[in-house]
N, C-alpha and C positions, 0 to 999 in steps of 0.2 A: 147927835153925834152921827155921821152916817158910816157903815163898813159895806165895802164890796157894792155900794151904788145904792143899797137899800137902808133906809134909815128906821130904829125899831117902829115910830108911829106908823109907818106907810105897813109893816110888817105884821102889825096887831092889825089894820083895817082888813087886810088880804088873809087873815086867821093863820098865819104862818108866825112861827117863833123867830124872834130877832136874830139876828146875827150879832155873834159879839167877836171884835177886834181882840187878836192874840197880844197880849202886851208881856213882854219882858221883867220879870222881878226885880223891883229895887235892888239895889245892893247890898240895903241894908238887910235884905230877907236871903242873901246868900249865905248857905252853912259854909264853914271854913272847912277845906280838905282834910281828911285825917293825915297823920303821918303816915302810914301804910300805903294808904291809896297815891298820896305824893311821891314816894320813893317808886311803887310802879309805874307811874306815870313819866316820871324822870327816866327809868330805864328803859320804857315804851321809845321815849326820845330818842337816846342815846342809840337804839337798835336800830330806829327810824335813819339816822345820819350817817350810821356805819353800813348799812345794809344797802342804803341809795346812793352813799355817796355825797351827801349833801352838805355844805359848809354849814360852819359854827354859826355865819351871819343868820342863820334862816330865823332863828329866834328873834331877829330884831325886825322882820319883815313885817309891814303894818299887815297884811293880808293873811300871813299866817297866826299873828297874835288875834286878829278877828275871828278868824275859825276856831282857835281853841276858846275865845271867850263866850261863842255861840254854843261850843261844845262842851265846855264844863267849865261856867264861869267860877268856879270856887278855885281852879288850878292856877297857880304862881305859875308863870314859865320861869325857868332859870336862866340866868343872863350868858352871855357868849361866851365869858372866861369861865364860870361854872360848868358849862357844856361842855368846853373843850377839856379841863380836868376830869371830868368824869369819861370822856371818850380814851384819853390819856391811861387813866387808870383800869380801863375795859381791856386794851390792848396789852399793858401789862400784866395782868391776870391770863391771858390768852397766849403768850408768847412763853410764860412759864409752864402752862400746860403742855403748850406744843413740845416745848424742852424735854420735858418730863416723860412725855409717849416717844419722842424719838430715842432716850437713852435708855428705853426698858426695852427698844425692838433691836435685832442681831442683823438684820441689814434693811436699807432702805433705796429707792428709785429715786432718780431726780431727771426732771423734765425743764427744759427752757422755753420761754414763749414770748415771741417779741409781739407789741401792740402797741396801738397809737391811741392816745386820749382824744377827747373833743376838741381841746387845744393845740391839737396835732404834735402833743410831745411824745417822745418814743420812749419805751419803757421795757425793759427786761424781765418777766417774770419767772421765776425761779420756784419750783412745787416739787415737795417731796412726798412719797408714797411711800407706807410700809403696812405690812401686815401685824393686827393687834395680837392679845393674849388671846383673846377671844376670837382669833382667826377670821376679824373684820379686816376689809381693805379701807385704811384712813389715809387721809390728804390732809397735809400740812402746806399751808403757803408760807415758805420761809422770806420771800423778800421782793417788790418790784422795784429795780436799779433804775435811776433814769439812764437813755442809752449811752449818754458820753460820758456816763461816771462809770458806766460797766467796760468803756473801753478804754481808759484810763487806769492801769494798773496801781500807779502812785495814789488817786484817789479812792480807788477801792478799799486798798490796805488802811487806809483812814478812817475807815467806815469802823468804829470798835463794835458798834452798836448791833451791828445785822450778828446773823444767826452762823455765819459761813465758818466764824474761828472756832465756835464752840464746836459746830459740826465738824469740823476738820479734825480737832482735837480728839473727839469722843474716837472716830474713824479710825486713827491712830493707833489710839489705845487699846481699842481691839482687834488691830491686825496680829495677829499669830500664824506661824506657819508652823505645821504638823504635819506627821505621815498618817497614812490611814490607819485605824486602830482594827483589831479583830471583831470586835463590835459592830464597826460601822458595815466591815465585810458581810456580816452575818445578816445585818438589817437590808443590804443590797439585794442579798439571794434570797431575803423574804418578801421585799418588796416585788421583784422581777416574777416572784409566782401567783401576786396578785392578779385581780381580772380586772380587765382595761376598762376605764369608765365610759359611760355612754356620753353623748353630748349634752343629753339632757340634765346629767347629774353635776352638782356643783364642788369642784374641786376642792375648797375650802372648808367644806362639810366634811369631806373623805380625810383630808388631814387633820381634823379636830379627833377623829377615831384613832389616827396613827400617831400623834402626841407623845403618847406613853411607849405605845410598841416599839416604835420607830423615833427616838428621840434626835439622831443625828442627820436623818433624811428629813424632818419636820422642820429642823433648822432651815436646810438646804432649801426646802419648798417655799419658806419664808420669805427666802433671799430672793427667789426669783419668782413667784408669783405677785409681788408688789410691782414689778416692772408692769406699767400702762401698757394696752395694746396700740400701734399706731402704724398709720400707712404709709410713713415716713422713714425710708431705710437710713 
């Protein structure tokens, strides 16, 4: 048997060790993957499809299947239908988490961005910005709406699955008209006596310390600090 052009016999004649040809282990020697590793690999596959925008049909591709077979022969690739179900379940969890975060904040900032896919389909992306309880700037993509749908009010109103109706209901329920209280006036006077922050200081960290001392102004700061900076008027 020859490997790399040198036979074992000729290698012995030259006083060199024979070269061995690497062989894949027979399927009977492949150990079955454990349940925990199977779940971990399935989640990694879903992550790849979601983050890279890959189609569900990727799991049916011959090249992808060969790659996985070489990478881990014990891993059984889930079917296209199973992958779709896992992605939909991931979407449901992410949606509920986003709703919970938005409901806990006092104010949000919204941006709209038009973009075009590789297939030249136009979309309108709506992103929500808010300041979390820990004073971190959080971002949630509410929806990517096809442009033709976004320009048709009748079609948009029929999309019961989107987050707009939920967001509008929440904003309406939180809308209250009230006059300035004496405590708010005291907070303003106290705030005006504070030293001005330098450019190197983080305003979010400043308001973390002010949350207890000036709670009314802290809510106001969260309302405006979640607005992203933009060069477009």
